[in-house]
C-alpha positions in Angstrom: -7.8 10.3 -2.1 -8.2 6.5 -1.6 -11.0 5.4 0.7 -9.2 3.5 3.5 -12.3 1.9 4.8 -13.5 0.2 1.6 -13.3 -3.6 1.7 -12.1 -5.1 -1.5 -14.3 -7.7 -3.2 -13.1 -11.2 -4.1 -13.5 -10.2 -7.7 -11.2 -7.2 -7.1 -8.6 -9.4 -5.5 -8.7 -11.8 -8.4 -8.3 -8.9 -10.9 -5.4 -7.6 -8.9 -3.8 -11.1 -8.8 -4.1 -11.2 -12.6 -2.4 -7.8 -12.9 0.5 -9.1 -10.7 0.9 -12.1 -12.9 0.8 -10.0 -16.0 3.4 -7.5 -14.7 5.6 -10.5 -13.6 5.5 -11.9 -17.1 6.3 -8.5 -18.6 9.2 -8.1 -16.2 10.6 -11.6 -16.9 10.2 -11.2 -20.6 12.0 -7.9 -20.7 15.0 -8.6 -18.4 17.4 -7.5 -21.2 15.4 -4.3 -21.9 16.9 -0.9 -20.9 13.5 -0.2 -19.3 13.6 -3.3 -17.0 13.3 -1.0 -13.9 9.9 0.3 -15.1 8.6 -3.3 -15.4 10.1 -4.2 -11.9 8.4 -1.1 -10.3 5.0 -1.9 -11.9 5.2 -5.5 -10.7 6.3 -4.3 -7.2 3.4 -1.8 -7.0 0.9 -4.4 -8.1 2.2 -6.9 -5.5 2.0 -4.3 -2.8 -1.6 -3.5 -3.7 -2.6 -7.1 -3.7 -1.0 -7.6 -0.3 -2.8 -4.6 1.0 -6.1 -5.9 -0.3 -5.5 -9.4 1.2 -4.6 -7.9 4.5 -7.8 -5.8 4.5 -9.9 -8.8 3.9 -8.1 -10.8 6.6 -8.5 -8.2 9.3 -12.1 -7.5 8.3 -13.0 -11.2 8.7 -11.2 -11.2 12.1 -13.3 -8.3 13.3 -16.6 -9.9 12.2 -15.7 -13.2 13.9 -14.9 -11.4 17.2 -18.1 -9.3 17.3 
């Protein structure tokens, strides 16, 4: 089970952003492939994870500023 209270590091966010870019390139380079849906799903999952990480950082910083 994923630890919901772990704050992602800036290095982790950069790594995830690189994954998003890689999956995007794979998706765009394989639009005519019969497996295009697999590439689209991988890209979507990577984008969702990046968004989740960025939101976690954003809200953690707000909590620190308000304490």
